[in-house]
C-alpha positions, 0 to 999 in steps of 0.5 A: 459802148458810146457816150455815158448817157447812151450807156446809161440809157441801155443799162436802164432799159435792160434792167427795167426789162429784167425786173419784169422777167418773173418766170415766163412772160408774154409780149404784145409784139408788133415787130417794131423797135419798141416791142422787139427790143424788150422781147430781145432783152427779155429772152436773156432772163426768162421764157418769152411768148411773142403774140402778134395780132392782126387781120389776115395780111396785116402789116404788123403780122408780116413785120412780126414774122420777120422780126421774130426770125431775125432775133431767133424767137418763136411767134404766136400769130393771132389772125382775126377776121374783120367781123371778129375784130368788130365783135372784139371791139364791142366786147372791149367797149363794154369793159372800158370807157374809150374813144373810137380811136382808142378802141382801134389802137387798143384792140391788138393789146386786148386780143393779145391779153386774151390769148396770153398763156402767161401771167405777165404781159409786157408791152412797148407802151411809152416809147413813142411818148418818151422818145418822140416817135409819133409823126406829128412831132416831126411836122414843120410847125410841131409843138410838143411837150414830151414830159406831158405826153408821158404824164398823160399816158401814165394817167391813162394806163389804169383805165386802159392797159391795166384794166385790160390786163386785170380782166384777163388775170394778168400783170402789166409790164411797161419797161419804157415807163420805169422811172430810171428809163425816163430819167435816162431818156431825159438826158437827151433834149426833146429835139435830140430824142425826136430827131429826123425819124423819131426815137433816135436815142432808142434806135442807137441804144437798140443797135448798141445792145445788139438788135439787128439794124433792120429792126432798129431802123424800122419806121413806126406804123401805128397799132390801128393801122399796122394790125388792120384793126382800124381798116376792119372796123371802118369797113364793117361800120356801114350804117351811120346817122347824123344828128344836129341839136340846137340849144339856146346858148353855146354854153348849154351845148358845151355843157351837154357834150361834157355831160354825155361824154361818159356814154359817148365813147366808142362809136359816137363822135360829137362836136360843138359849133356855136350853139349847135351840137353835131353827132355822128353815130356808126354801127355795123348793123341797123339794130345796133345803130338804133340802140346806140342812137336811142341811148345817146338821145336819152343821155342828151335829154337828161343832160339838157334838163340838168343843164336847164335846172343849173341855169 
């Protein structure tokens, strides 16, 4: 075993995984270090179902197949055609209040939850925030606060991962977000955690615990790219309309964008420049485009009237 802090990190991760291994569990599995390490550890304590999701020929499916072979575990592969990925995204959007980017990267988790045969769904959420795995942390002028990254994620879990798990009658398990794991990780400075390739202490811990080097050193690929969900959505969201609203003052424009936000998630993108609100609405067909546009216009109209009354 290496340094005391590495030993502590290894112990905390394994104990956190073990605590969630009640009977059988399912793991939302991409073949990257985060999900593969928890699956590798979990198989010591219970039966584990690995679920990989992606469009045909997606990077994550290839990575998941190779990783599952390396750790000697069976894999359930859910291949989703692009048109079905859109349908799943729309179904998910009815249940959750998500941005278009969140829809893209939460889709694999949604589909994994939908297909889980067990009551506990484990995932690798939190590793990128805790150990600085995102590429944006490694740019030359990067500004980051890993503690805030973790806190923001924890605050989003009830509206995203937890809501999805509950919809399908599942219990969510996020081993990397256990207090003991966070405490162990914080014995490394943010700079040490990020390192040259991201998540360096986690990679070292994974090797120490026996994960094959090929997986422990595998580079990150974001869920929406690895699964192909973003590619599928963008390829089929062929219809779009751009709108421009001019208001009396920038304050009114900003207040309206805030007021419409709860209805303005998923396929609508907005921004304000001065006193002008710009909106881009996308949809897979003209019927959906018209319906979404009408809904958004109604929200803007109501928000404008309320703003004028408040003024």
